[in-house]
C-alpha positions in Angstrom: -15.7 -37.6 33.7 -13.5 -39.0 36.4 -10.5 -38.5 34.3 -11.4 -34.8 33.8 -12.0 -34.5 37.6 -8.7 -36.1 38.2 -7.0 -33.5 36.0 -8.8 -30.5 37.5 -7.9 -31.7 41.1 -4.2 -31.1 40.3 -2.9 -27.7 40.7 -1.5 -27.6 37.2 -4.7 -29.0 35.8 -6.8 -26.4 37.5 -4.5 -23.6 36.3 -4.8 -25.0 32.7 -8.6 -24.9 33.1 -8.4 -21.2 34.1 -6.1 -20.5 31.2 -8.5 -22.0 28.7 -11.4 -20.0 30.2 -9.4 -16.7 29.9 -8.3 -17.6 26.4 -11.9 -18.4 25.3 -13.2 -15.1 26.7 -10.4 -13.1 25.0 -11.0 -14.7 21.6 -14.7 -14.2 21.9 -14.1 -10.5 22.7 -11.7 -10.3 19.7 -14.4 -11.5 17.3 -17.5 -10.2 19.0 -16.7 -6.8 20.4 -13.4 -5.5 19.0 -13.2 -4.1 15.5 -10.1 -6.0 14.5 -9.9 -6.0 10.7 -8.7 -9.5 9.6 -7.2 -9.6 6.1 -6.0 -13.2 5.8 -5.9 -16.7 7.5 -2.5 -15.9 9.1 -4.0 -13.0 11.0 -6.8 -15.3 12.2 -4.1 -17.7 13.4 -2.3 -14.9 15.4 -5.6 -13.7 16.8 -6.5 -17.2 18.1 -3.2 -18.1 19.6 -1.9 -14.8 20.9 -3.7 -14.8 24.3 -2.0 -18.0 25.4 1.5 -16.6 26.0 0.7 -13.8 28.4 -2.0 -15.8 30.2 0.4 -18.7 30.8 3.1 -16.3 32.1 0.6 -14.5 34.3 -1.1 -17.6 35.8 2.2 -19.4 36.4 3.1 -16.9 39.1 0.7 -18.6 41.4 2.7 -21.9 41.1 5.7 -20.4 42.9 3.6 -20.2 46.2 4.2 -23.2 48.4 1.1 -23.1 50.5 -1.7 -24.7 48.4 -4.6 -22.7 49.7 -2.7 -19.4 49.2 -1.6 -20.5 45.7 -5.2 -21.2 44.7 -6.4 -17.9 46.1 -3.6 -16.0 44.3 -4.5 -17.9 41.1 -8.1 -16.9 41.5 -7.2 -13.2 42.0 -5.1 -13.3 38.9 -8.0 -14.8 37.0 -10.4 -12.2 38.4 -8.1 -9.3 37.6 -7.5 -10.4 34.0 -11.2 -11.1 33.5 -12.1 -7.6 34.8 -9.4 -6.2 32.5 -10.9 -8.0 29.4 -14.4 -6.9 30.2 -13.4 -3.3 31.0 -11.7 -3.2 27.6 -14.9 -4.4 26.0 -17.0 -1.6 27.7 -14.3 1.0 27.0 -14.0 0.0 23.3 -17.8 0.3 22.9 -17.6 3.9 24.2 -14.3 5.0 22.7 -13.3 2.6 19.9 -9.9 2.0 21.5 -8.3 -0.1 24.2 -7.5 0.8 27.8 -4.0 2.4 27.9 -1.8 3.1 30.9 -2.8 6.8 30.9 -6.5 5.7 31.0 -5.9 3.6 34.2 -3.7 6.2 35.9 -6.1 9.0 35.0 -9.3 7.2 35.8 -10.1 9.7 38.6 -10.2 12.5 36.1 -13.0 11.0 34.1 -14.8 9.1 36.9 -17.6 11.6 37.1 -20.6 10.3 35.1 -18.7 7.1 34.3 -21.3 4.9 36.0 -24.2 5.7 33.7 -22.0 5.5 30.6 -20.7 2.1 31.6 -24.1 0.7 32.4 -25.5 1.9 29.0 -22.6 0.0 27.3 -23.5 -3.3 28.8 -25.4 -5.9 26.7 -27.3 -9.0 27.4 -24.8 -11.1 25.5 -22.1 -10.1 28.0 -23.2 -13.0 30.1 -20.7 -15.0 28.2 -17.9 -13.1 30.0 -19.2 -13.8 33.5 -20.8 -17.2 33.3 -17.4 -18.9 34.0 -17.4 -17.5 37.5 -20.7 -19.3 38.3 -19.3 -22.5 36.8 -16.1 -22.3 38.9 -18.0 -21.6 42.1 -20.4 -24.5 41.4 -17.5 -26.9 40.7 -15.9 -26.0 44.1 -19.3 -26.0 45.9 -20.1 -29.5 44.7 -16.5 -30.6 45.5 -16.0 -31.6 41.9 -12.8 -29.6 42.2 -10.8 -29.8 45.4 -7.6 -27.9 46.4 -4.5 -30.0 45.6 -2.5 -30.0 48.9 0.7 -31.4 47.4 3.6 -29.0 47.0 4.5 -27.9 43.5 8.1 -28.1 42.4 9.7 -24.8 41.7 11.4 -26.3 38.6 8.0 -27.1 37.2 6.8 -23.6 37.9 9.8 -22.2 36.2 9.2 -24.5 33.2 5.6 -23.3 32.9 6.8 -19.7 33.0 9.4 -20.4 30.3 6.7 -22.1 28.2 4.8 -18.8 28.2 7.9 -16.9 27.3 8.7 -19.3 24.5 5.1 -19.0 23.2 5.4 -15.2 23.3 8.8 -15.2 21.5 7.3 -17.3 18.7 4.3 -15.1 18.5 6.4 -12.0 18.3 8.8 -13.4 15.7 5.9 -14.5 13.5 4.2 -11.2 13.9 7.3 -9.2 13.0 7.7 -11.4 9.9 4.1 -10.8 8.9 4.1 -7.1 10.0 7.6 -5.6 10.1 8.3 -2.9 12.6 5.2 -3.9 14.5 6.4 -2.4 17.8 8.8 0.3 16.5 6.4 1.9 14.1 3.0 1.5 15.8 0.2 3.2 14.0 -2.8 1.5 15.4 -3.4 0.0 18.8 -5.5 -2.7 17.2 -2.5 -4.1 15.4 -0.7 -4.8 18.7 -3.8 -6.5 20.0 -4.4 -8.4 16.8 -0.9 -9.8 16.7 0.3 -10.0 20.3 -2.8 -9.8 22.5 -4.6 -7.4 24.7 -2.4 -8.1 27.7 0.7 -7.4 25.7 -0.7 -4.1 24.5 -1.0 -2.9 28.1 2.5 -4.0 28.9 3.8 -2.4 25.7 1.9 0.8 26.4 3.2 0.8 30.0 6.8 0.6 28.9 6.2 3.3 26.4 4.6 5.5 29.0 7.5 5.0 31.4 10.0 6.0 28.7 7.9 9.1 27.9 7.5 10.0 31.5 11.3 9.7 32.1 11.9 12.2 29.4 9.2 14.5 30.6 10.2 14.3 34.2 13.6 15.6 33.2 11.9 18.7 31.6 12.2 22.0 33.4 9.7 24.9 33.1 12.6 27.2 32.2 13.1 25.2 29.0 10.0 26.8 27.5 11.9 30.1 27.5 14.3 28.8 24.8 11.3 27.8 22.8 9.6 31.2 23.2 12.8 33.0 22.3 13.1 30.9 19.1 9.5 31.5 18.0 9.7 35.2 18.8 12.9 35.6 16.8 11.5 33.6 13.8 7.9 35.0 13.8 6.8 36.2 10.4 4.2 39.0 10.5 1.1 38.5 8.3 0.9 40.1 4.8 -1.6 42.9 5.1 -2.9 42.1 1.6 -4.1 38.7 2.8 -4.6 39.0 6.5 -8.2 38.3 7.5 -9.2 37.6 3.9 -11.1 34.5 5.0 -12.4 36.0 8.3 -15.6 34.3 9.3 -15.5 31.9 6.4 -15.7 28.1 6.7 -12.4 26.3 6.2 -12.3 22.9 4.6 -9.0 21.1 4.4 -8.8 18.3 1.8 -5.9 15.9 2.4 -4.8 14.5 -0.9 -3.4 11.1 0.1 0.1 10.3 -1.4 -0.5 13.0 -4.0 2.7 14.4 -5.7 3.1 17.7 -7.4 4.2 16.2 -10.8 0.6 14.9 -11.2 -0.6 18.4 -11.8 -0.8 18.8 -15.5 0.4 15.2 -16.1 -1.0 13.4 -19.2 -1.0 9.8 -20.1 -2.3 8.5 -23.5 -3.4 12.1 -24.2 -5.6 12.2 -21.1 -5.1 14.4 -18.1 -4.6 12.3 -15.0 -6.2 14.9 -12.7 -8.2 17.3 -14.9 -10.2 18.9 -12.1 -7.3 19.6 -9.8 -5.4 20.9 -12.9 -8.1 23.4 -13.5 -8.4 24.3 -9.8 -4.6 24.8 -9.6 -4.7 27.4 -12.3 -8.1 28.9 -11.2 -8.2 32.7 -10.8 -9.4 32.2 -7.2 -6.7 29.8 -6.2 -3.3 30.4 -4.6 -1.1 27.5 -5.7 2.4 26.8 -4.6 4.7 24.9 -6.9 7.7 24.7 -4.5 5.9 23.2 -1.5 7.5 20.1 0.0 6.3 17.3 2.3 8.4 17.1 5.5 7.2 13.9 6.9 9.2 11.1 8.7 8.1 7.6 9.6 4.7 8.8 10.8 3.9 9.8 7.2 0.2 10.9 7.1 0.1 11.5 10.9 3.2 13.6 10.6 1.6 15.7 7.9 -1.4 16.1 10.2 0.8 17.1 13.1 2.4 19.8 11.1 -0.9 21.0 9.6 -2.7 21.2 13.0 0.1 22.4 15.3 3.0 23.6 13.1 5.3 21.1 14.9 7.3 18.4 13.2 6.7 14.7 13.7 9.2 12.6 15.6 12.5 11.3 14.4 11.1 7.8 14.7 7.6 6.6 14.8 4.4 8.6 14.9 3.9 11.5 17.2 0.1 10.9 17.1 0.6 7.3 18.3 3.4 7.9 20.8 2.5 11.2 22.4 -0.7 12.5 20.9 -2.9 11.2 23.7 -0.8 12.9 26.4 0.6 16.1 25.0 -0.7 19.6 25.4 -1.6 21.3 22.1 -2.0 24.8 20.6 -3.7 23.4 17.5 -6.0 24.7 14.7 -9.3 23.4 16.0 -8.9 24.9 19.5 -7.4 28.2 18.3 -10.2 28.8 15.7 -12.9 27.8 18.2 -11.6 30.1 20.9 -10.7 33.1 18.6 -13.4 32.9 15.9 -16.1 30.5 17.2 -15.4 27.7 14.8 -16.9 24.2 15.1 -14.5 21.5 14.0 -14.6 18.0 12.5 -12.5 15.3 10.8 -14.0 13.1 8.1 -12.0 9.9 7.6 -13.1 6.5 6.2 -10.6 4.4 8.3 -10.8 3.0 11.8 -10.9 5.7 14.5 -7.9 4.2 16.3 -5.6 4.2 13.3 -2.5 6.4 14.3 -4.4 7.0 17.6 -6.5 9.6 16.0 -9.5 9.1 18.3 -7.3 10.1 21.2 -5.1 12.8 19.6 -8.0 14.6 18.0 -9.6 15.1 21.4 -6.4 16.7 22.7 -6.4 18.9 19.7 -9.9 20.1 20.4 -11.8 18.5 17.5 -15.5 18.6 18.2 -16.4 15.7 15.9 -14.6 12.8 14.3 -16.6 10.9 11.6 -14.6 7.7 11.2 -15.4 4.5 9.3 -18.3 3.7 11.6 -20.2 6.7 10.3 -20.2 5.4 6.7 -22.3 2.6 5.2 -19.8 -0.3 4.9 -22.1 -3.3 4.8 -21.1 -3.8 1.2 -17.4 -4.8 1.1 -17.1 -3.0 -2.2 -17.4 0.3 -0.4 -13.9 -0.2 1.0 -10.7 0.6 -0.8 -8.8 -2.4 -1.9 -5.7 -1.1 -0.1 -7.4 -1.9 3.3 -7.4 1.7 4.6 -11.1 2.4 4.6 -14.0 3.9 2.7 -13.5 4.9 -1.0 -13.0 8.6 -1.6 -16.2 9.2 -3.6 -18.2 7.6 -0.7 -16.2 9.6 1.9 -17.3 12.9 0.4 -20.8 12.0 -0.8 -21.8 10.3 2.5 -20.0 12.9 4.6 -21.9 16.0 3.5 -25.0 15.0 5.5 -22.9 15.4 8.6 -21.2 18.5 7.3 -24.6 20.2 6.7 -25.5 19.7 10.4 -22.4 21.5 11.7 -22.7 25.0 13.0 -21.0 27.6 10.9 -18.3 28.7 10.6 -16.7 25.3 10.6 -13.1 24.0 10.3 -13.2 20.5 8.8 -10.7 18.1 7.3 -11.4 15.3 4.8 -8.8 12.6 4.8 -8.9 10.7 1.5 -7.3 7.2 1.3 -8.0 5.5 -2.0 -4.8 6.9 -3.5 -2.8 5.2 -0.7 0.4 3.2 -1.2 -0.4 0.0 -2.9 -2.8 1.7 -5.3 -5.1 -1.3 -5.7 -8.1 -0.4 -7.7 -11.1 -2.2 -9.2 -11.9 -1.8 -12.9 -15.5 -0.8 -12.2 -14.3 2.2 -10.2 -11.8 3.2 -12.9 -14.4 4.2 -15.5 -12.9 4.8 -19.0 -9.5 6.2 -17.8 -6.6 4.5 -19.6 -3.5 4.5 -17.6 0.1 4.4 -18.8 2.1 1.3 -20.0 5.1 2.0 -17.8 7.2 -1.1 -17.1 6.6 -0.4 -13.4 3.1 -1.6 -12.6 2.9 0.6 -9.4 3.3 3.7 -11.5 0.4 2.6 -13.8 -1.8 1.9 -10.8 -0.8 5.2 -9.2 -2.3 7.1 -12.1 -5.6 5.2 -11.8 -6.1 6.0 -8.1 -5.0 9.6 -8.6 -7.6 10.0 -11.3 -10.2 8.6 -9.1 -9.3 10.9 -6.3 -9.5 13.9 -8.7 -13.0 12.9 -9.7 -14.0 12.6 -6.0 -12.8 16.1 -5.3 -14.6 17.4 -8.3 -17.9 15.9 -7.2 -17.4 17.5 -3.7 -16.7 20.9 -5.2 -19.8 20.6 -7.4 -21.8 20.1 -4.2 -20.2 23.1 -2.5 -21.2 25.2 -5.4 -24.7 23.8 -5.7 -25.4 24.1 -1.9 -24.0 27.7 -1.7 -21.2 26.7 0.6 -18.5 27.6 -1.9 -19.3 31.4 -1.6 -18.6 31.3 2.2 -15.8 28.8 2.3 -12.0 28.7 2.0 -10.9 25.3 0.7 -7.3 24.2 1.4 -5.8 21.2 -0.5 -2.5 19.6 0.2 -0.6 16.4 -0.6 0.4 14.7 2.6 3.5 12.8 1.5 5.3 11.1 -1.5 3.4 8.5 -3.3 6.1 6.7 -5.2 9.5 5.5 -3.8 12.9 6.2 -5.3 12.8 3.2 -7.7 9.4 4.1 -8.9 10.4 7.7 -9.4 13.3 6.5 -11.6 10.9 4.3 -13.6 8.7 7.4 -14.1 11.6 9.7 -15.0 11.3 9.4 -18.8 7.6 10.4 -18.6 8.6 13.7 -17.0 11.4 14.4 -19.5 14.2 13.2 -17.2 17.0 10.8 -18.1 16.8 7.6 -16.0 20.5 6.9 -16.5 21.4 10.1 -14.6 18.6 9.9 -12.0 20.0 10.3 -8.4 19.1 11.4 -4.9 18.8 15.0 -6.0 16.0 14.1 -8.4 14.3 12.0 -5.7 14.4 14.9 -3.3 12.9 17.2 -5.9 10.1 14.7 -6.3 9.1 15.4 -2.7 7.1 18.3 -3.9 3.4 18.0 -3.1 0.5 20.4 -4.1 -0.6 23.1 -1.8 -3.7 25.1 -2.9 -5.9 27.7 -1.2 -9.2 28.3 -3.1 -11.7 31.0 -2.2 -13.9 33.4 -4.1 -12.2 36.8 -4.4 -8.8 35.5 -3.4 -7.1 36.7 -6.6 -5.0 33.7 -7.0 -1.9 32.8 -8.9 0.9 30.2 -8.9 3.3 31.2 -6.2 7.0 30.1 -6.4 7.8 30.6 -2.7 9.6 27.7 -1.1 7.9 26.1 1.9 6.6 23.0 3.5 3.9 21.5 5.6 5.2 23.1 8.8 4.1 26.5 7.3 0.5 25.6 6.6 -1.0 26.5 10.0 0.3 30.1 10.3 -0.7 30.7 6.7 -4.3 29.5 7.3 -4.6 31.3 10.6 -3.5 34.6 9.1 -5.9 34.3 6.3 -8.6 33.6 8.9 -7.7 36.8 10.7 -5.9 35.2 13.7 -2.4 36.6 14.4 0.0 33.8 15.3 2.3 35.9 17.5 2.3 34.4 20.9 1.6 30.9 19.8 4.3 28.3 19.6 4.6 27.5 15.9 7.7 26.5 14.1 6.5 27.3 10.6 5.9 30.8 9.1 3.2 32.2 6.9 3.9 31.4 3.2 2.4 34.8 2.2 4.5 36.8 4.7 7.4 38.9 3.4 9.4 37.5 6.4 8.7 33.9 5.6 11.8 31.6 5.8 12.4 29.6 2.6 14.7 27.0 4.1 12.7 23.8 3.9 13.8 21.4 6.7 13.2 17.7 5.9 12.7 15.3 8.8 16.0 13.5 8.0 17.8 16.9 8.4 18.5 17.4 4.7 17.1 20.6 3.5 16.1 22.7 0.4 16.5 26.4 -0.3 15.3 28.2 -3.5 18.8 27.6 -5.0 20.3 24.6 -3.4 19.4 21.1 -2.1 21.7 20.0 0.8 22.3 16.4 1.9 23.9 15.5 5.2 25.5 12.3 6.3 27.4 12.6 9.5 30.2 15.1 9.0 29.8 14.9 5.2 27.7 17.6 3.4 26.8 17.5 -0.3 25.2 20.4 -2.1 23.4 20.4 -5.5 22.3 23.3 -7.6 18.5 23.3 -8.1 18.9 25.0 -11.4 21.3 22.4 -13.0 21.0 19.4 -10.7 24.8 19.3 -10.6 26.8 18.7 -7.4 28.8 21.7 -6.1 32.3 21.3 -4.7 32.2 23.5 -1.6 36.0 23.7 -1.5 35.8 25.8 -4.6 33.0 28.0 -3.1 34.0 29.1 0.5 31.2 31.7 0.5 28.5 29.1 -0.2 30.2 26.8 2.3 29.8 29.4 5.1 26.1 29.8 4.1 25.5 26.1 4.2 27.0 25.8 7.7 24.7 28.6 8.8 21.7 26.9 7.3 22.6 23.6 8.8 22.6 25.1 12.3 19.2 26.8 11.6 17.7 23.4 10.4 19.1 21.6 13.5 17.8 24.2 15.8 14.3 24.1 14.3 14.1 20.3 14.4 15.7 20.1 17.9 13.2 22.7 19.2 10.3 20.7 17.8 11.6 17.4 19.3 12.1 19.1 22.7 8.6 20.5 22.7 7.1 17.2 21.7 9.1 14.7 23.8 9.1 16.9 27.0 5.5 18.2 26.5 6.8 21.7 27.0 3.6 23.4 26.0 2.1 22.4 29.4 4.4 25.2 30.8 3.1 27.9 28.5 -0.4 29.1 27.7 -0.8 32.0 25.2 -2.8 35.0 26.3 -6.5 34.4 25.7 -6.1 30.7 25.0 -7.3 27.8 27.1 -5.6 24.4 26.9 -8.0 21.7 25.6 -9.6 19.3 28.1 -10.0 16.0 26.1 -12.7 14.7 28.6 -15.0 17.4 27.1 -15.2 15.5 23.8 -16.9 12.3 22.8 -17.0 10.8 19.3 -19.9 8.5 20.1 -23.5 9.5 19.1 -22.3 12.5 17.3 -25.4 12.9 15.1 -27.5 13.2 18.3 -25.0 15.8 19.6 -25.4 17.9 16.5 -29.1 17.6 16.4 -29.4 18.7 20.0 -27.3 21.7 19.5 -29.3 22.6 16.4 -32.6 22.2 18.3 -31.4 24.2 21.3 -30.3 27.1 19.1 -33.5 27.1 17.2 -33.6 30.1 14.8 -30.1 31.0 15.8 -28.7 27.7 14.3 -26.2 28.5 11.6 -25.9 25.0 10.1 -26.5 24.6 6.4 -29.4 22.4 7.2 -31.0 25.2 9.3 -30.2 27.9 6.8 -31.9 25.8 4.1 -35.2 25.9 5.9 -34.5 22.7 8.0 -34.2 20.8 4.8 -31.4 18.5 3.6 -29.1 19.5 0.7 -27.9 16.0 0.0 -30.1 15.7 -3.1 -27.7 18.3 -4.6 -24.8 15.8 -4.4 -24.2 14.0 -7.6 -21.7 11.1 -7.9 -20.9 8.5 -10.4 -19.7 6.1 -7.7 -20.9 2.7 -8.8 -21.7 1.7 -5.2 -24.4 4.4 -5.0 -26.1 4.2 -8.4 -28.9 1.9 -7.2 -29.3 3.2 -3.7 -28.6 6.8 -2.6 -29.8 6.1 1.0 -26.2 6.3 2.4 -26.0 9.8 1.0 -29.4 11.0 2.3 -29.7 9.1 5.5 -27.7 7.9 8.5 -30.2 5.0 9.2 -27.3 2.5 8.8 -25.3 3.9 11.7 -26.3 1.4 14.4 -25.9 -1.5 12.0 -22.2 -0.6 11.6 -21.5 -0.5 15.4 -20.2 -3.6 17.1 -23.0 -5.5 18.7 
């Protein structure tokens, strides 16, 4: 005991004691309160060691102060501040499912009203573990077990302590980048930064990012929005009178087909259709299908597709717009427009963590009323989660999501984000059923067919429910593939299966494989397969015009695919582009053009007329992408509000206790409630949902009840 006392009575020893206490509280918070998905032993290692580096650096600052008493006081203040920061994050995470960001701290005055009750309700008895250390430290000083060390502390030793923290951080960062490449440059989930580098590092990282964003934004001038408005006015495409308002007042359900490529439509392996239901839907008389529709995503992939779908703006040249700017930017997005113009209620159904790509923050800025993330599904059985690690399996997403859908006031605008067909395409045999995949030499191609087949069956079960419940008659369903599923090498391995020669496969072929399905299904739509060229940037104006909302006056960079004025130049995020006749590749000052009809490269020196057209198209593509980047990076929409539109206030939205929110609205409306549940005589329709999901064969409770909700929440 005397040896311990001797150590604690030295300044460095006392600081080490405080470091261990902070480390212990942080690790307890990681495992007890934060939903940090740990996939392997290495991630456990990073989780346990990552607090040390920043805590050592932080506490070492007190060692530079010569006066002992002042040094101890400063050390105590640093300890108090970091302890408060840790516990504040715990309370914030319980309420919001995310970590405190710089914008949260700087904007605390905007959300302070009512914060007291919310904070108190988030506290738990077990939280005593986070404050008991203060009582211990006070007791140790009060009993003189610990005394202030009056001896001066050498600056060289202080510097060595700081460098130790820096060395620990460098090692942690190097190991993290090796295990998770592009951890900082391609951030898609705040929890990954915390998991690998620590909660203190996350705040530092977010602060640097915020400063960079603010520097760009501070340079923005209100007059810059004039250039944007000139662009959108000049490129506006008026709605097609034949289709405008065709879906007026109808529910809108968007189904996001994860990693789903166009070639899958009609594809057969071993005599079996890979996606039999989607094939039938694609050719249905009530479905408008587009066979020249391209994904236009960048590094943000799925989040880029959502950015275009919801706002008709492109993702960023690097990283994810959702993660980098989605929590701060002003939007003119689908949920808010449909709510304000047509009285829609909106929701997203997604079986992944709410914070992935920063969705729980961005969706509030977009105006989504509800967000049913992984915590709203029954995940007590590990087999309910897709093997790729991205959340709940698709059949469970749909079947367990309809009980929430039925409580929403109609008309509603909802989006279902599937994930089982995600890159990796890991799949269990029991979920596969009797589907026999191909014997392609590339194993990823074979797995891709399996998960695509599963996704197809999931969508079919959901459509069967829509029909059985009567929702189909009053609903427009939009289905789209968010981005490519296979890479260039895998596409080449697949080539012989789609009647292409692998020996001549090149970048032109790979670009043509960037087609993804886009379908609009609705009773009475008089569908057909449309050969118009377009991309994800064009989805929002198309949907809004069908819903009877004219997009003139809104800042949207896409144009209605059904409009006679629609532009058929498809801009890819890397600035290559596709037209109905040509595919154009750009590399610096070099431009290569291929014929879509023959796949052959065209020598522009022999075709000056085409060369002139290509130059004109290049300028148009650059202007379109540059306009989008300017809007996003400078948050230019804060300078312009369309007539009759109100910018979204994210503080009006909460994704906690959403069932209670819906039930209260339903009860307050009484006979005026338009939810499916109310229209069905206040009876559930979940018994109409049939699924062959093996996880639900012995127990349908997750479909019919949300009794498991509290059990999924962090305790």
